[in-house]
MIBA-281537 format. One line per field, with one value per residue: chain; x, y, z of N, C-alpha, C in turn; residue number from 1; residue in one letter. Coordinates in steps of 0.001 Angstrom, whole numbers, plus 524288, in hexadecimal, padded with zeros to 5 digits. Example, Ala and Ser with C-alpha at 12.3 -4.5 7.8 and 13.67 -1.06 7.14 Angstrom:
% MIBA-281537
ch	c(A, A)
n_xx	c(83386, 83232)
n_yy	c(7E9C6, 7F736)
n_zz	c(81E78, 81BA8)
ca_xx	c(8300C, 83566)
ca_yy	c(7EE6C, 7FBDC)
ca_zz	c(81E78, 81BE4)
c_xx	c(83390, 83264)
c_yy	c(7F31C, 8001E)
c_zz	c(81E78, 81EBE)
i	c(1, 2)
aa	c(A, S)
END
This chain:
% MIBA-281537
ch	c(A, A, A, A, A, A, A, A, A, A, A, A, A, A, A, A, A, A, A, A, A, A, A, A, A, A, A, A, A, A, A, A, A, A, A, A, A, A, A, A, A, A, A, A, A, A, A, A, A, A, A, A, A, A, A, A, A, A, A, A, A, A, A, A, A, A, A, A, A, A, A, A, A, A, A, A, A, A, A, A, A, A, A, A, A, A, A, A, A, A, A, A, A, A, A, A, A, A, A, A, A, A, A, A, A, A, A, A, A, A, A, A, A)
n_xx	c(8E23B, 8E767, 8EF21, 8F550, 8F92C, 8FEF3, 906AE, 90B73, 90F78, 916FD, 91D73, 920CF, 92841, 92FB7, 932E8, 9371E, 93F7E, 9457A, 94857, 94E56, 95639, 95ADF, 95EFD, 9666A, 96CF1, 97079, 97627, 97E20, 98316, 98646, 98D70, 994F1, 99835, 99A67, 9A469, 9AB2E, 9B489, 9BEB8, 9BDA4, 9BDA6, 9B708, 9B463, 9AFC6, 9AE43, 9A7FF, 9ABC0, 9A8D8, 99CF8, 9932F, 987D8, 98062, 9765C, 9696D, 9679B, 970CF, 97DC6, 98B79, 99669, 9A2CF, 9A96F, 9B218, 9B885, 9BF96, 9C968, 9C6AB, 9BFFD, 9B303, 9A9E7, 99CC2, 98F46, 983DD, 976DF, 968D9, 96809, 9704C, 97E05, 9882C, 99404, 99D13, 9A789, 9B4E5, 9C058, 9CDC0, 9CF7F, 9D12A, 9DC03, 9DBF1, 9D5D8, 9DC76, 9DACC, 9DC32, 9E491, 9E4B0, 9EE53, 9F1F1, 9ECA0, 9F3A8, 9F9DD, 9FB69, A025F, A0274, 9F923, 9ED9F, 9E238, 9D611, 9D824, 9E2C4, 9E355, 9DEBD, 9E5B2, 9EED2, 9EC63, 9ECBE)
n_yy	c(C1F1E, C28B4, C2679, C1F71, C25C3, C2CEB, C264F, C2375, C2D0F, C2ED2, C25C4, C23BE, C2BD7, C2953, C1F24, C2146, C27DD, C20BE, C19B0, C2050, C2326, C195D, C1731, C1F4C, C1CBE, C12F9, C1607, C1BDF, C1444, C0D5F, C136C, C1494, C0A46, C068C, C0920, C023D, BFBEE, BFF5B, C090D, C0AFF, C0889, BFC4D, BFAB4, C0178, C09DA, C0B9C, C0F4F, C123F, C0F67, C1270, C0A3E, C0896, C0C2F, C042A, BFEB4, BFE50, C001B, BFD5B, BFFCA, BF9ED, BFACD, BF199, BEC46, BEDA5, BEAC7, BED6B, BED22, BEAF6, BED3B, BEAF5, BF192, BEF18, BEDD1, BE3A5, BE1DE, BE15A, BDE80, BD873, BDC4C, BDD64, BDC95, BE25B, BE5A1, BF061, BFD43, C0632, C11FA, C1BDC, C25A6, C32A9, C3653, C3F85, C47E7, C4C21, C5984, C6019, C605A, C6B64, C7379, C7094, C65A5, C61C7, C5B1A, C5C6E, C62BC, C6D72, C6E2D, C6A3C, C7207, C79E9, C7628, C76D5, C813C)
n_zz	c(F7992, F79BC, F80E4, F7B31, F72F7, F78D9, F7D28, F73CE, F7040, F77E5, F780E, F6DA5, F6A52, F71EA, F6F40, F656A, F6871, F6E35, F6641, F5FA8, F66BA, F689C, F5EB8, F5DA7, F6604, F629F, F59A9, F5E56, F6482, F5CAF, F572F, F5EDE, F611D, F5749, F5367, F57EE, F6090, F5ECC, F5A7B, F4FEB, F4406, F3DE3, F3480, F28C7, F2015, F139A, F099D, F02D2, EF93C, EF278, EEAD3, EE78A, EEC0D, EF31E, EF426, EF85B, EF7D6, EFFB8, F0569, F0F2F, F19A1, F211A, F2AF0, F257D, F1B79, F0F95, F0C46, F0298, F0204, EFEEB, F01BD, F0394, F034C, F063D, F0CB4, F1039, F072B, F0501, EFBDA, EF85C, EFCED, F020C, F0557, F0E29, F095C, F09E6, F11A3, F0AC8, F03E4, F0086, EF353, EEE5A, EE419, EDAE2, ED884, ECD65, EC184, EBBC5, EB092, EA486, EA4AF, EA837, EA497, E9CC2, E98A0, E987D, E9662, E8C52, E8685, E8897, E83C8, E795F, E772B)
ca_xx	c(8E4AC, 8EAE7, 8F39A, 8F86F, 8FBD3, 902C6, 90B0E, 90E09, 9125E, 91B72, 920EC, 92302, 92D44, 9335E, 934F8, 93A7F, 94444, 9488F, 94A95, 95261, 95A7F, 95DA5, 96214, 96AEF, 97056, 972EB, 97A10, 98286, 985DD, 988B5, 99210, 998D0, 99A1E, 99BC4, 9A9F0, 9AE0F, 9B7DF, 9C36D, 9BC67, 9BD68, 9B355, 9B6D4, 9AD16, 9AE0A, 9A5D1, 9AF6C, 9A61E, 997E8, 99108, 9827F, 97F87, 970CC, 96710, 9678F, 975C9, 9824B, 99089, 99988, 9A7E8, 9A9F2, 9B731, 9B7E2, 9C459, 9CD5B, 9C491, 9BBBC, 9AF04, 9A5E3, 997B5, 98AA3, 97FA6, 971C4, 96491, 968D7, 97499, 98343, 98AB7, 9998E, 99E5B, 9AD27, 9B810, 9C5C4, 9D09C, 9CE69, 9D4F1, 9DE8B, 9D905, 9D674, 9DECE, 9D8E0, 9E00F, 9E50F, 9E6B9, 9F24F, 9EFBF, 9EC9F, 9F835, 9F898, 9FF35, A01C6, A0201, 9F3C4, 9EA9F, 9DCB5, 9D407, 9DA8E, 9E7DF, 9E294, 9DDC3, 9EA76, 9F2A9, 9EADF, 9EDB4)
ca_yy	c(C2110, C2CE5, C23F9, C1D30, C2A13, C2F06, C22A2, C23CC, C31FD, C2E6D, C2160, C23DE, C2EA4, C267E, C1AD3, C23B2, C29AB, C1C17, C17A8, C23F6, C22A6, C146A, C17B6, C229D, C19AA, C0EF7, C18A4, C1D4D, C0F81, C0B3A, C169E, C1397, C04E7, C0561, C09CE, BFDDA, BFD0D, C0211, C0E54, C0B53, C04E0, BF86E, BFADE, C06C6, C0A26, C0E92, C11ED, C1007, C1136, C10B7, C0862, C0979, C0D71, BFFAD, BFBE6, C018A, BFD84, BFFB0, BFD93, BF9ED, BF915, BEE76, BE977, BEDD4, BE8E1, BF06E, BE982, BED5D, BEAC4, BED77, BF1E0, BEF78, BEC75, BDE3F, BE1A0, BE258, BDA51, BD987, BDBB6, BDCBC, BDDC5, BE378, BE82C, BF5FA, C00C0, C09E4, C16DB, C1EB9, C2AD2, C35BD, C374C, C450E, C4841, C5024, C5E2B, C5FD7, C62BB, C700C, C748E, C6DC9, C5FFA, C605A, C59C9, C5DAF, C65E2, C729E, C6DBC, C6965, C7725, C7CF9, C7436, C7869, C86D4)
ca_zz	c(F74DB, F7B4C, F8367, F7701, F7051, F7C81, F7D39, F6EBB, F7025, F7B71, F76E5, F6869, F6A5F, F7538, F6C1D, F6179, F6B07, F6F78, F6162, F5E15, F6A73, F67D6, F59F0, F5EDC, F6967, F5F5D, F5672, F61B4, F65F9, F5802, F5615, F62EE, F60BB, F51DF, F5243, F5A18, F650A, F5D20, F58D0, F4A44, F41B9, F3A84, F2F7E, F26B6, F1AD8, F106C, F055C, F015B, EF44D, EF170, EE584, EE6A0, EF123, EF6AD, EF3F6, EF99F, EF859, F03E3, F069D, F14DC, F1B7A, F25D1, F2C66, F2167, F1682, F0D4E, F0A7C, EFF5C, F030C, EFCCC, F0596, F0113, F06DD, F07EE, F1063, F0E3D, F0448, F0434, EF656, EF7A0, F0181, F00A6, F0999, F0E96, F06EC, F0D70, F120F, F05E7, F044B, EFC1A, EEF48, EED18, EDEC8, EDA18, ED606, EC7B2, EBF10, EB8B5, EAC79, E9F8E, EA54B, EA98C, E9FED, E9D3D, E9453, E9866, E93DB, E86BE, E842C, E890F, E8012, E741F, E7663)
c_xx	c(8E8AA, 8EFD6, 8F75A, 8FB9A, 90002, 90792, 90E26, 9116C, 91740, 91F50, 92370, 92811, 93163, 935E5, 9389D, 93FA6, 947BE, 94B20, 94F0F, 95727, 95D8F, 960DD, 966F8, 96ED9, 97337, 9771C, 97EE4, 985B5, 988AB, 98D9B, 9965B, 99B42, 99C2E, 9A185, 9AD36, 9B19F, 9BCA5, 9C276, 9BC4B, 9B9A2, 9B62B, 9B45A, 9ACC6, 9ABCC, 9A949, 9AC84, 9A0E6, 9961F, 98B8C, 98214, 979E4, 96E65, 9671A, 96CBE, 97A4E, 98720, 9939B, 99EAE, 9A8AC, 9AF63, 9B679, 9BCD3, 9C848, 9CBA4, 9C061, 9B7ED, 9AAF1, 9A0D1, 9937A, 9866D, 97A88, 96D9E, 9653E, 96D47, 979BF, 98559, 9905E, 99AE1, 9A423, 9AFF3, 9BDAE, 9C891, 9CF7D, 9D2B8, 9D768, 9DB53, 9DA0B, 9D88B, 9DCDD, 9DD45, 9E000, 9E774, 9EAA1, 9EFD5, 9F040, 9F15B, 9F686, 9FCB8, 9FE5E, A0125, 9FC80, 9F0CD, 9E4F1, 9DB10, 9D6A1, 9DFC3, 9E757, 9E1A3, 9E2B2, 9EE94, 9F16C, 9EC39, 9F335)
c_yy	c(C2552, C2AA2, C21AF, C216F, C2C6E, C2B70, C22EB, C28B6, C31AC, C2A42, C2195, C2715, C2BE0, C21F9, C1CF0, C2581, C2507, C19CC, C1B28, C237B, C1D9F, C148C, C1AFC, C1FAC, C1583, C115E, C19F4, C1879, C0D19, C0E51, C1583, C0E31, C03BE, C05CB, C0558, BFF98, C0036, C07A8, C0F06, C0735, C0122, BF85B, C008A, C0680, C0DC0, C11C4, C0F3C, C1271, C0F08, C0F0A, C0921, C0AC6, C08EB, BFCCE, BFFAF, BFE1E, C0051, BFCCC, BFE4B, BF800, BF65F, BEB4C, BE92F, BEBA8, BECA4, BEC9D, BEC98, BEA6C, BEDB8, BED37, BF2AF, BEE2B, BE6F3, BDDAC, BE301, BDD8F, BDBDB, BD866, BDAB2, BDE46, BDE77, BE5BF, BEE09, BF912, C042F, C0EE5, C1A1B, C2435, C2DF7, C36FC, C3D17, C4566, C4CBC, C54E6, C5DC2, C62B0, C6773, C70C2, C7119, C67EA, C5E4B, C5F31, C5B28, C612A, C6B39, C726F, C6D13, C6E97, C7A6A, C7B3D, C761A, C7E0A, C8819)
c_zz	c(F7621, F7DCE, F7F51, F743B, F73D3, F7CDA, F7820, F6E64, F7396, F799D, F7180, F682A, F6DC0, F723C, F67E1, F63CD, F6C7E, F6A8F, F5F8F, F61A6, F69BC, F62D1, F5AE3, F624E, F663E, F5BDC, F59A9, F6326, F6144, F569B, F5A07, F6249, F5B45, F50AD, F5469, F5E7C, F637E, F5B68, F52ED, F483C, F3E18, F351D, F2DC3, F2139, F17A8, F0C5D, F0469, EFC3B, EF3AB, EEBBD, EE3D9, EEBE9, EF503, EF6F1, EF4C4, EF9E0, EFC95, F045C, F0C74, F163B, F20B4, F26B2, F27EF, F1C2F, F14AE, F0ACE, F0770, F0047, F0026, F00FA, F02B0, F0518, F0911, F0BD0, F0DC8, F0B6A, F0366, EFE8F, EF56F, EFCA0, EFFC0, F055F, F0994, F0BFA, F0B17, F0D8D, F0D3C, F06F6, EFFA9, EF848, EEE00, EE7B8, EDE73, ED794, ED01B, EC587, EBBE5, EB488, EA7C6, EA027, EA687, EA486, EA0DB, E98C1, E940D, E95A3, E8DF9, E840C, E8458, E8525, E7A91, E7326, E7515)
i	c(1, 2, 3, 4, 5, 6, 7, 8, 9, 10, 11, 12, 13, 14, 15, 16, 17, 18, 19, 20, 21, 22, 23, 24, 25, 26, 27, 28, 29, 30, 31, 32, 33, 34, 35, 36, 37, 38, 39, 40, 41, 42, 43, 44, 45, 46, 47, 48, 49, 50, 51, 52, 53, 54, 55, 56, 57, 58, 59, 60, 61, 62, 63, 64, 65, 66, 67, 68, 69, 70, 71, 72, 73, 74, 75, 76, 77, 78, 79, 80, 81, 82, 83, 84, 85, 86, 87, 88, 89, 90, 91, 92, 93, 94, 95, 96, 97, 98, 99, 100, 101, 102, 103, 104, 105, 106, 107, 108, 109, 110, 111, 112, 113)
aa	c(M, L, W, Y, I, L, K, L, I, V, L, L, P, L, I, G, A, L, A, W, G, S, L, K, F, A, Q, R, M, Q, A, R, V, G, A, G, A, G, G, T, K, T, V, R, I, V, E, T, T, M, L, S, P, T, L, K, L, A, V, I, E, F, H, G, R, E, I, L, V, S, A, S, R, N, G, L, T, R, L, A, E, A, P, A, R, A, A, S, V, P, V, V, S, A, P, A, A, S, G, P, T, A, S, G, P, A, D, A, E, G, D, A, A)
END
């Protein structure tokens, strides 16, 4: 019985360390190989939205196409496909106009006076 417990104390951490090491090695290799030979990835997740705890919508860009997929427990389902949009440029709004041309509740009170 003592021999069994001694083997368990020695081998259980060893097995755990091997499992942890293999996961870390797999992550490192996946990061190294995942980018491909050119250094850029061909698949990019543009946007995701959770619809429910088991259902997610995702827009994936792949070779110049945007693909709308639903991800559920049953797997992925392609819903729609369209050409990729150009890189989105943030829209900068113009500064708010001041003076008598601005409309709003403050102007209505100012006109009554």
